[in-house]
Biopython code that builds the backbone (N, CA, C, O; Angstrom):
import numpy as np
from Bio.PDB.StructureBuilder import StructureBuilder

atoms = [
    (1, "MET", "N", (-1.317, 14.308, -8.198)),
    (1, "MET", "CA", (-0.460, 13.262, -7.718)),
    (1, "MET", "C", (-0.209, 12.153, -8.574)),
    (1, "MET", "O", (-1.173, 11.545, -9.038)),
    (2, "LYS", "N", (0.966, 11.803, -8.850)),
    (2, "LYS", "CA", (0.746, 10.551, -9.793)),
    (2, "LYS", "C", (0.269, 9.255, -8.912)),
    (2, "LYS", "O", (0.387, 9.248, -7.687)),
    (3, "LYS", "N", (-0.165, 8.388, -9.498)),
    (3, "LYS", "CA", (-0.933, 7.063, -8.941)),
    (3, "LYS", "C", (0.071, 6.084, -9.318)),
    (3, "LYS", "O", (0.325, 5.727, -10.469)),
    (4, "TYR", "N", (0.677, 5.640, -8.135)),
    (4, "TYR", "CA", (1.577, 4.539, -8.372)),
    (4, "TYR", "C", (1.065, 2.986, -8.226)),
    (4, "TYR", "O", (0.048, 2.688, -7.600)),
    (5, "SER", "N", (1.705, 2.268, -8.730)),
    (5, "SER", "CA", (1.435, 0.907, -8.686)),
    (5, "SER", "C", (1.828, 0.393, -7.088)),
    (5, "SER", "O", (2.506, 1.171, -6.416)),
    (6, "GLU", "N", (1.433, -0.819, -6.527)),
    (6, "GLU", "CA", (1.872, -1.492, -5.397)),
    (6, "GLU", "C", (3.498, -1.642, -5.396)),
    (6, "GLU", "O", (4.275, -1.219, -4.540)),
    (7, "GLU", "N", (3.792, -2.354, -6.582)),
    (7, "GLU", "CA", (5.098, -2.732, -6.824)),
    (7, "GLU", "C", (6.176, -1.324, -6.693)),
    (7, "GLU", "O", (7.174, -1.270, -5.975)),
    (8, "GLU", "N", (5.691, -0.307, -7.540)),
    (8, "GLU", "CA", (6.430, 0.798, -7.434)),
    (8, "GLU", "C", (6.536, 1.314, -6.047)),
    (8, "GLU", "O", (7.635, 1.721, -5.670)),
    (9, "LEU", "N", (5.367, 1.348, -5.128)),
    (9, "LEU", "CA", (5.472, 2.061, -4.003)),
    (9, "LEU", "C", (6.414, 1.091, -3.120)),
    (9, "LEU", "O", (7.194, 1.493, -2.256)),
    (10, "ARG", "N", (6.196, -0.328, -3.507)),
    (10, "ARG", "CA", (7.434, -1.061, -2.292)),
    (10, "ARG", "C", (8.809, -0.931, -2.745)),
    (10, "ARG", "O", (9.691, -1.276, -1.959)),
    (11, "GLU", "N", (9.171, -0.422, -4.055)),
    (11, "GLU", "CA", (10.547, -0.294, -4.489)),
    (11, "GLU", "C", (11.014, 0.966, -3.760)),
    (11, "GLU", "O", (12.058, 1.089, -3.119)),
    (12, "MET", "N", (10.041, 1.900, -3.975)),
    (12, "MET", "CA", (10.793, 3.117, -3.850)),
    (12, "MET", "C", (10.566, 3.131, -2.015)),
    (12, "MET", "O", (11.485, 3.752, -1.481)),
    (13, "ILE", "N", (9.784, 2.707, -1.256)),
    (13, "ILE", "CA", (10.279, 2.518, -0.053)),
    (13, "ILE", "C", (11.260, 1.675, 0.551)),
    (13, "ILE", "O", (11.732, 1.942, 1.657)),
    (14, "SER", "N", (11.584, 0.700, -0.095)),
    (14, "SER", "CA", (12.694, -0.104, -0.115)),
    (14, "SER", "C", (14.174, 0.769, -0.301)),
    (14, "SER", "O", (15.180, 0.700, 0.406)),
    (15, "ASN", "N", (13.927, 1.592, -1.486)),
    (15, "ASN", "CA", (15.309, 2.123, -1.827)),
    (15, "ASN", "C", (15.481, 3.241, -0.578)),
    (15, "ASN", "O", (16.581, 3.309, -0.029)),
    (16, "LEU", "N", (14.520, 4.008, -0.188)),
    (16, "LEU", "CA", (14.601, 4.981, 0.756)),
    (16, "LEU", "C", (15.156, 4.488, 1.906)),
    (16, "LEU", "O", (16.030, 5.090, 2.530)),
    (17, "ARG", "N", (14.639, 3.281, 2.269)),
    (17, "ARG", "CA", (14.792, 2.676, 3.476)),
    (17, "ARG", "C", (16.542, 2.228, 3.438)),
    (17, "ARG", "O", (17.379, 2.452, 4.313)),
    (18, "LEU", "N", (16.676, 1.729, 2.489)),
    (18, "LEU", "CA", (18.151, 1.356, 2.332)),
    (18, "LEU", "C", (19.385, 2.575, 2.151)),
    (18, "LEU", "O", (20.553, 2.212, 2.288)),
    (19, "VAL", "N", (19.136, 3.763, 1.896)),
    (19, "VAL", "CA", (19.546, 4.949, 1.884)),
    (19, "VAL", "C", (19.837, 5.272, 3.265)),
    (19, "VAL", "O", (20.931, 5.464, 3.796)),
    (20, "LYS", "N", (18.556, 5.302, 3.804)),
    (20, "LYS", "CA", (18.478, 5.611, 5.393)),
    (20, "LYS", "C", (19.219, 4.740, 6.121)),
    (20, "LYS", "O", (19.832, 5.189, 7.089)),
    (21, "GLY", "N", (19.295, 3.527, 5.843)),
    (21, "GLY", "CA", (20.216, 2.600, 6.642)),
    (21, "GLY", "C", (21.669, 2.987, 6.305)),
    (21, "GLY", "O", (22.466, 2.970, 7.243)),
    (22, "PHE", "N", (22.050, 3.285, 5.252)),
    (22, "PHE", "CA", (23.602, 3.865, 5.008)),
    (22, "PHE", "C", (23.869, 5.016, 5.481)),
    (22, "PHE", "O", (24.954, 5.260, 6.009)),
    (23, "ALA", "N", (22.807, 5.983, 5.342)),
    (23, "ALA", "CA", (23.414, 7.249, 5.424)),
    (23, "ALA", "C", (22.786, 7.693, 7.094)),
    (23, "ALA", "O", (22.912, 8.865, 7.450)),
    (24, "GLU", "N", (22.333, 6.991, 7.742)),
    (24, "GLU", "CA", (21.682, 6.949, 9.248)),
    (24, "GLU", "C", (20.647, 7.701, 9.239)),
    (24, "GLU", "O", (19.822, 7.600, 10.146)),
    (25, "ASN", "N", (20.465, 8.728, 8.071)),
    (25, "ASN", "CA", (19.292, 9.804, 8.350)),
    (25, "ASN", "C", (19.146, 10.254, 6.964)),
    (25, "ASN", "O", (20.143, 10.364, 6.251)),
    (26, "LEU", "N", (17.877, 10.543, 6.501)),
    (26, "LEU", "CA", (17.568, 11.089, 5.347)),
    (26, "LEU", "C", (17.208, 12.656, 5.394)),
    (26, "LEU", "O", (16.731, 13.227, 6.375)),
    (27, "THR", "N", (17.484, 13.175, 4.311)),
    (27, "THR", "CA", (17.111, 14.779, 4.312)),
    (27, "THR", "C", (15.726, 14.944, 4.661)),
    (27, "THR", "O", (14.970, 13.972, 4.650)),
    (28, "ASP", "N", (15.306, 16.178, 4.991)),
    (28, "ASP", "CA", (13.978, 16.064, 5.507)),
    (28, "ASP", "C", (12.848, 16.133, 4.275)),
    (28, "ASP", "O", (11.639, 16.213, 4.494)),
    (29, "GLU", "N", (13.305, 16.100, 3.257)),
    (29, "GLU", "CA", (12.317, 15.986, 1.916)),
    (29, "GLU", "C", (12.271, 14.386, 1.627)),
    (29, "GLU", "O", (11.263, 13.853, 1.162)),
    (30, "SER", "N", (13.269, 13.783, 1.894)),
    (30, "SER", "CA", (13.373, 12.254, 1.434)),
    (30, "SER", "C", (12.472, 11.682, 2.854)),
    (30, "SER", "O", (11.734, 10.725, 2.624)),
    (31, "GLU", "N", (12.487, 12.090, 3.962)),
    (31, "GLU", "CA", (11.842, 11.453, 5.378)),
    (31, "GLU", "C", (10.365, 11.912, 4.781)),
    (31, "GLU", "O", (9.597, 10.952, 4.730)),
    (32, "VAL", "N", (9.877, 12.976, 4.387)),
    (32, "VAL", "CA", (8.702, 13.080, 3.890)),
    (32, "VAL", "C", (8.214, 12.550, 2.754)),
    (32, "VAL", "O", (6.998, 12.364, 2.726)),
    (33, "ASP", "N", (8.906, 12.235, 1.730)),
    (33, "ASP", "CA", (8.714, 10.938, 0.728)),
    (33, "ASP", "C", (8.253, 9.620, 1.230)),
    (33, "ASP", "O", (7.168, 9.073, 1.031)),
    (34, "LEU", "N", (9.318, 9.191, 1.945)),
    (34, "LEU", "CA", (9.309, 7.793, 2.682)),
    (34, "LEU", "C", (7.781, 7.766, 3.348)),
    (34, "LEU", "O", (6.924, 6.903, 3.157)),
    (35, "THR", "N", (7.679, 9.030, 4.235)),
    (35, "THR", "CA", (6.260, 8.788, 4.895)),
    (35, "THR", "C", (5.041, 8.784, 3.709)),
    (35, "THR", "O", (4.119, 7.970, 3.765)),
    (36, "ILE", "N", (5.136, 9.619, 2.820)),
    (36, "ILE", "CA", (4.196, 9.730, 1.898)),
    (36, "ILE", "C", (3.901, 8.294, 1.252)),
    (36, "ILE", "O", (2.802, 7.744, 1.175)),
    (37, "TYR", "N", (5.035, 7.855, 0.843)),
    (37, "TYR", "CA", (4.922, 6.490, 0.021)),
    (37, "TYR", "C", (4.612, 4.973, 0.846)),
    (37, "TYR", "O", (4.312, 3.892, 0.339)),
    (38, "GLU", "N", (4.811, 5.339, 2.345)),
    (38, "GLU", "CA", (4.336, 4.295, 3.136)),
    (38, "GLU", "C", (2.636, 4.610, 3.314)),
    (38, "GLU", "O", (1.814, 3.696, 3.382)),
    (39, "LEU", "N", (2.370, 5.687, 3.359)),
    (39, "LEU", "CA", (0.888, 6.163, 3.583)),
    (39, "LEU", "C", (0.195, 5.547, 2.379)),
    (39, "LEU", "O", (-0.751, 4.785, 2.578)),
    (40, "LEU", "N", (0.629, 5.846, 1.044)),
    (40, "LEU", "CA", (0.105, 5.558, -0.179)),
    (40, "LEU", "C", (0.174, 3.767, -0.342)),
    (40, "LEU", "O", (-0.533, 3.178, -1.160)),
    (41, "LEU", "N", (0.847, 3.274, 0.301)),
    (41, "LEU", "CA", (1.047, 1.857, 0.191)),
    (41, "LEU", "C", (-0.017, 1.199, 1.123)),
    (41, "LEU", "O", (-0.682, 0.205, 0.829)),
    (42, "GLU", "N", (-0.067, 1.767, 2.066)),
    (42, "GLU", "CA", (-0.800, 1.406, 3.046)),
    (42, "GLU", "C", (-2.373, 1.445, 2.662)),
    (42, "GLU", "O", (-3.161, 0.506, 2.773)),
    (43, "ASN", "N", (-2.670, 2.856, 2.144)),
    (43, "ASN", "CA", (-4.162, 3.182, 1.592)),
    (43, "ASN", "C", (-4.371, 1.958, 0.442)),
    (43, "ASN", "O", (-5.303, 1.157, 0.507)),
    (44, "HIS", "N", (-3.526, 1.952, -0.435)),
    (44, "HIS", "CA", (-3.776, 1.136, -1.566)),
    (44, "HIS", "C", (-3.882, -0.451, -1.106)),
    (44, "HIS", "O", (-4.452, -1.190, -1.909)),
    (45, "LEU", "N", (-3.455, -0.948, -0.063)),
    (45, "LEU", "CA", (-3.574, -2.415, 0.554)),
    (45, "LEU", "C", (-4.947, -2.234, 0.829)),
    (45, "LEU", "O", (-5.778, -2.836, 0.148)),
    (46, "LYS", "N", (-5.376, -1.280, 1.986)),
    (46, "LYS", "CA", (-6.812, -1.190, 2.278)),
    (46, "LYS", "C", (-7.706, -1.301, 1.241)),
    (46, "LYS", "O", (-8.634, -2.100, 1.371)),
    (47, "ASN", "N", (-7.603, -0.640, 0.219)),
    (47, "ASN", "CA", (-8.398, -0.475, -1.164)),
    (47, "ASN", "C", (-8.509, -2.056, -1.756)),
    (47, "ASN", "O", (-9.528, -2.550, -2.236)),
    (48, "LYS", "N", (-7.527, -2.553, -1.638)),
    (48, "LYS", "CA", (-7.019, -3.499, -2.613)),
    (48, "LYS", "C", (-8.120, -5.031, -1.638)),
    (48, "LYS", "O", (-8.766, -5.857, -2.283)),
    (49, "TYR", "N", (-8.062, -5.026, -0.411)),
    (49, "TYR", "CA", (-8.684, -6.051, 0.159)),
    (49, "TYR", "C", (-10.284, -5.641, 0.537)),
    (49, "TYR", "O", (-11.093, -6.541, 0.759)),
    (50, "LYS", "N", (-10.648, -4.323, 0.589)),
    (50, "LYS", "CA", (-11.636, -3.928, 0.546)),
    (50, "LYS", "C", (-12.594, -4.528, -0.681)),
    (50, "LYS", "O", (-13.722, -4.980, -0.485)),
    (51, "GLU", "N", (-11.924, -4.449, -2.012)),
    (51, "GLU", "CA", (-12.460, -4.738, -3.057)),
    (51, "GLU", "C", (-12.701, -6.233, -3.036)),
    (51, "GLU", "O", (-13.788, -6.772, -3.242)),
    (52, "ILE", "N", (-11.437, -6.902, -2.733)),
    (52, "ILE", "CA", (-11.996, -8.462, -2.507)),
    (52, "ILE", "C", (-12.945, -8.833, -1.901)),
    (52, "ILE", "O", (-13.734, -9.681, -2.317)),
    (53, "ASP", "N", (-13.039, -8.041, -0.428)),
    (53, "ASP", "CA", (-13.988, -8.315, 0.525)),
    (53, "ASP", "C", (-15.606, -8.038, -0.454)),
    (53, "ASP", "O", (-16.497, -8.864, -0.653)),
    (54, "GLU", "N", (-15.553, -6.994, -0.787)),
    (54, "GLU", "CA", (-16.676, -6.884, -1.679)),
    (54, "GLU", "C", (-17.234, -7.790, -2.563)),
    (54, "GLU", "O", (-18.404, -8.167, -2.507)),
    (55, "TRP", "N", (-16.361, -8.167, -3.433)),
    (55, "TRP", "CA", (-16.254, -9.141, -4.380)),
    (55, "TRP", "C", (-16.888, -10.499, -3.922)),
    (55, "TRP", "O", (-17.729, -11.147, -4.545)),
    (56, "LEU", "N", (-16.217, -10.861, -2.487)),
    (56, "LEU", "CA", (-16.386, -11.806, -2.032)),
    (56, "LEU", "C", (-18.095, -11.980, -1.633)),
    (56, "LEU", "O", (-18.866, -12.901, -1.903)),
    (57, "ASP", "N", (-18.299, -10.831, -0.960)),
    (57, "ASP", "CA", (-19.730, -10.807, -0.365)),
    (57, "ASP", "C", (-20.747, -10.891, -1.526)),
    (57, "ASP", "O", (-21.766, -11.572, -1.402)),
    (58, "LYS", "N", (-20.444, -10.131, -2.770)),
    (58, "LYS", "CA", (-21.377, -10.305, -3.723)),
    (58, "LYS", "C", (-21.453, -11.900, -4.351)),
    (58, "LYS", "O", (-22.542, -12.279, -4.780)),
    (59, "LEU", "N", (-20.458, -12.681, -4.391)),
    (59, "LEU", "CA", (-20.504, -13.883, -4.549)),
    (59, "LEU", "C", (-21.036, -14.712, -3.504)),
    (59, "LEU", "O", (-21.754, -15.630, -3.900)),
    (60, "ILE", "N", (-20.893, -14.631, -2.502)),
    (60, "ILE", "CA", (-21.822, -15.459, -1.610)),
    (60, "ILE", "C", (-23.412, -15.201, -1.498)),
    (60, "ILE", "O", (-24.260, -16.091, -1.424)),
    (61, "ASN", "N", (-23.674, -13.666, -1.500)),
    (61, "ASN", "CA", (-24.897, -13.569, -1.792)),
    (61, "ASN", "C", (-25.678, -13.948, -3.020)),
    (61, "ASN", "O", (-26.883, -14.187, -3.099)),
    (62, "LYS", "N", (-24.843, -13.958, -3.881)),
    (62, "LYS", "CA", (-25.518, -14.368, -5.243)),
    (62, "LYS", "C", (-25.782, -15.915, -5.147)),
    (62, "LYS", "O", (-26.733, -16.495, -5.671)),
    (63, "ASN", "N", (-24.682, -16.551, -4.312)),
    (63, "ASN", "CA", (-24.895, -18.196, -4.333)),
    (63, "ASN", "C", (-25.521, -18.496, -3.446)),
    (63, "ASN", "O", (-25.747, -19.706, -3.397)),
    (64, "GLY", "N", (-26.222, -17.498, -2.125)),
    (64, "GLY", "CA", (-26.848, -17.958, -1.099)),
    (64, "GLY", "C", (-26.302, -18.974, -0.190)),
    (64, "GLY", "O", (-26.836, -19.879, 0.451)),
    (65, "ILE", "N", (-24.730, -18.451, -0.347)),
    (65, "ILE", "CA", (-24.012, -19.181, 0.955)),
    (65, "ILE", "C", (-24.237, -18.302, 2.057)),
    (65, "ILE", "O", (-24.609, -17.133, 1.958)),
    (66, "THR", "N", (-23.926, -19.088, 3.395)),
    (66, "THR", "CA", (-24.152, -18.179, 4.431)),
    (66, "THR", "C", (-22.545, -18.063, 5.026)),
    (66, "THR", "O", (-21.699, -18.951, 5.135)),
    (67, "LYS", "N", (-22.471, -16.594, 5.369)),
    (67, "LYS", "CA", (-21.076, -16.427, 5.742)),
    (67, "LYS", "C", (-20.715, -16.936, 7.128)),
    (67, "LYS", "O", (-21.476, -16.663, 8.056)),
    (68, "TYR", "N", (-19.805, -17.530, 7.309)),
    (68, "TYR", "CA", (-19.279, -18.101, 8.423)),
    (68, "TYR", "C", (-20.168, -19.368, 9.174)),
    (68, "TYR", "O", (-19.729, -19.914, 10.186)),
]
sb = StructureBuilder()
sb.init_structure("model")
sb.init_model(0)
sb.init_chain("A")
sb.init_seg("    ")
for serial, (resi, resn, name, xyz) in enumerate(atoms, 1):
    if name == "N":
        sb.init_residue(resn, " ", resi, " ")
    sb.init_atom(name, np.array(xyz, "f"), 0.0, 1.0, " ", f" {name:<3s}", serial, name[0])
structure = sb.get_structure()
């Protein structure tokens, strides 16, 4: 499966939602595509924030700063 950037996923989701709004429903295949793109974006964001949290934890531990 192709790896999409966050921007690409947001654009594809937006486009499919626009089509869905005008057509009132999508083909079964397009509904599946929309769901897949939404899940991929959600997973991408979880990983993105996980990486930031890990980086911050390393920075805090390195500098001996107490969390909270």
